N, C-alpha and C positions, 0 to 999 in steps of 0.2 A: 271128651267134652261134656258129652248129653249126661254120662255115667259120674264125673265130678259134680257137677251141679245136682244131681240128682241125691246122691250122698252128704252134699251140702245140706240141703236140703232137710233129709233125714237128722244128719245130726244134729242142726241147729230145732227141728221142734221134736228131741228127747229130750235135748240142751232144758229146751222151754218147760217140759212137761215136770221133769224134776225140779227145776223151781217153783212152781207151782204148786207141787205137790209139799215140798220141804214149808212152804209158807201158808197152806193149809193145814199141815200138821203142828206147826207154833202158831196158829191163832194172828199169823202175819195178816193176812188175807184180810180178815173182819176187823182189823185196828186200821187198815189201810182203805178197804171199801172196794169199788168193783176197781182189776186191773184189767184191760182189757191185753188181748194176746198179741197186739204190736208192743205194747213195753215190754213186754217179758220178752220177746224174742231180740230186742235190742240190746239185752245183756249177753248173748251168744255173740252180734258186733266184740262187743264192746271184751268180751272174752278172745276172741281170733284177732283183734288189732293188738292186743295188749302182747297176747304171742309172739304175733310179728315184731312188736317193739322190741321184744326181748332178747330177741334172736344176736339185736345188734348192737344194746345200749342192756345193762341188768337194771330193768325195774322193780320186779318182782321173784320169791324164790318159790311162789307158791301158782304152777303151772301145769296141775293135773285138774281135768275137769272138775268131781265131785270134791278136792279140795279149795279149787279156787271156788265155787256157789256156796260151799258151806263158811270158809274162811275168811271171804269177803263179800258175795253177794249178801248171804243169810245172816251174815252177823251185823251188817250196817243196817240191813234191813229191821232189826231188831229194836233200832230206836222210834218207829214208828207206834210202836207200844207202849210209849214214855213220853212222848213228844209232845206238846203243849200245842192246840190246837188253833193257837193265836202268834203261833213262829210262824213269821213269813220269810223274815232274813233272816238267813243262816253263815258263818263263819265257822269253816270249817280247816283246821288248824293243822297244818303235818299231813296232810293229806295223801301223801303218797304220790302213789298210780288215781287215784279220784274218790277213798274211800274213808267214811260213808257218803260225801259230796254226790258223786255222781249217782250213785242209786238213788239216793233222795231225791235226785231230780227226774231220772228216769221213770222214776214210781209217783210222782208226783211233779208234773211240768211248772206247777204255776209258784213253786216255792222259789225263790231267790237266793241262790246260792254262790256264797266266793270262798272261794278255795286256797287258803294260802300253803304255797309250798316252796321252800327255801331249794329246792334243788332243782335246776334248769332242767336236766333232759323227762323231769317227772312232770313238770309243769306244763310241758310243752307237748308231753304227750296227752295230759286232760286237756287244753286245748286242741290237740286233732281229734280226740274223740268226740267232746261237745261240738266239733261242726261236722262229723259223720255223722252222730246221731240226730244234730239239730236242737242240740237243750239250749234254748235262746234266755232262759234264766240261770248260765251257771256262766261264771267267770271263776277261775285261775291266775291267780297273780304270783309271780315268782319274788320272794319277798322274806326275809325273815320276822316275823312274828311281830316285835317288838318293836321296828320300823312301822308297822301298820298305822294309819291314822281309820280311827273307832268313829264313827257319828251315829246320832241319832237314829237312823233306820236299822240298826242292827237289833233284832228281838233277842236274838240267841248265839252260842257258842259251842262247838262239839267239837274233837279231839277220838283220835283211835291211838295217836302216834305213842310210841312208849317211850312215856315221861315216866321218871319216879317221885312219889311222893313230894319230894322236896323241892325236885322244879316245873310240878304243877304248880304247889304252893307261892312259884319264887314267879312263875308266870304270869299269874293271876292275879300277885301284887302287883304287877306293871302292866296290867293292862289297862287300858285309858278308854272309860268312855263315860257317860255323862248321867245313862239313865239305869233303872233295874233291867237285869238281861236274864237269862238262863240259859244255865252252863252244862250240857251233859257230856258225861266223861266215861267214858267204857276203863273199865276197869278189873283187878285180878279180885280182888276180897273187899270184904267189910272193913277192913281195919285199916285198906289204903283211903275207901270213902269217908270212914268217921274220921281220921288224921285232917282231911283234906276239909272237911265241914268245920270240924272242932277247930284249927291254928286260928288266933288269936291275928289277925289279918291289921296292917296299920292303914291303907286304903281303900279296903272293903269292907263290908257286910256280908258272912255268908250264912244260907242256910240251905242245908240238908231237907229238899223236899219228899222224894223220891227215889226208891230202889228196884231196879226189877233185874230179878233172878235168870242166868237160863241158862242153858247147858245143850252142848251138841257132844256127838261124840269125839272133835275135836278139842272142846273143851269150856270150863264151867268160867263162864265171867259173867258179869254185873254192868250195870249203865247207871249209873246216882245222878240225881236232878237236884239243881243246886238254882236257889235265887241269891241273884248278887247284884249288890246295890255300891254305889262308891259311897263313902263318907261323906 
């Protein structure tokens, strides 16, 4: 038992060291500010809990440590490099196992994150891990996004879900809110970003404000930031 506890401690420290190294190399530490070790080590709890759940119900295909850190944690954390400082309440659409929402809330617990996930088992996992990590400003709602009631407390929307441009355009058109918001989309190429931004919406005014390009060994991606206003 003592050996198992020691091995777990060593594993947690190595896991945290890798995340710190990636965050520093990609400029995420400077974008977020100081992140204490306790926050970084919560990612190991997230990973081990997800692996345990994944043995019983299929939540993610990404199970290797390095792959998980780079494809989920690092990828989600890139959002801090483009996130508006005034965005305090963020809706995360189709978040799966909680990415980027849980990552955002671990790194900045002051953010109010509302995760909308239509698959019950994935939302249930998010609720469980948010309790385990004591994420007081995180809430997962098991609901189709078209049934979600937006209100004026919302500052921003983000999604890493695999929508094609036509689906995203349809989603944006149908989103209901009464004030200007920021929209952050994780996309695979510039053509997608421009198509979504330049589309002639019937109910929205869209402006493509900023694009963050980034490349890891797994992917070349971008995050597009839009300002969306109701007509």
